[in-house]
Residue, then its C-alpha position, 0 to 999 in steps of 0.5 A: m165360280k165365274r172367275r174360273a170360267f173366265l180364266v179357262g176362257a181367257a187361257g183358250s183365247l190367249a192360245a193361238a190354237s186350241g188345246c187342253l188346259g194343263l191340269d196335270r200338275r206333275n209337269t206344272p210350269v209354275t214352281d212357286r207362287r207367293v203374295t205379300v200384302l203391304e197395305r190393305g183397308c176400306g176404300d176405293e183405289d185404282n187397280e194397278i198391275a205392274p208386272s216385270y220378268d226376271e229372266d235370270a231367275d225365270r220369275l214374274r214379279v208383280s207390284g199392284v193394287l187390287s181394289g173394288t172387292t168386298a172380300c176381306g181375307p188374305l190374298d192368293v195367287t193362282y194360275a191357268d196354263n195351256d199346254a198348246s202354247d207357252r201362255i199363262i194367266v196369273e190371277v191375284y184375288a182376295t179370299d173371303d173369310g167373312s171375319c170383317a165389316s163389309c166395305p169396298r176393300y183395297y190391297e197393295y201387294e207384291a207377288t212372285v211366280s217362278f217358272r220351270e221355263p219362261p213362258d212367251v206371254v203372261a197375263v196377270a188378272h185381278s178378280s173377285p168372285e163376281d168379275v175380272m177387275e183388271m188384266r195386264a199382259l207381259v210379253v216375255d220372250a221379247e227383248p226386253a220384256t214388254s207389257a201391254 
């Protein structure tokens, strides 16, 4: 999938030094991930990603609108990490169950991702099988957390 190739490349780019992707999920930095769709429909909306980090709970919260995909299934959240750095990419994407009419779709959502330890940087991406539609980075270990 092009999306996976992008995530692997972006995780490597985010890391200051080269390293292996953390594919050993026994020591995964993510302990829980959830996404709730608040509204969805046909049409184009602006892609929006509004990340914030709750340091007391080691939890990333994301409010957003994923738009421009033709996939019509539920939303999912996945991630890629790099053991050589404390940087993580979180991906929000629509799965395609093929049970609806074809049209450009939007999803307004809220997502949370919980971590064992706070990462230095979290990048949140919206993607479809064809491309990455939007990405936003959040620097966590700064006081207060800042987004770029």
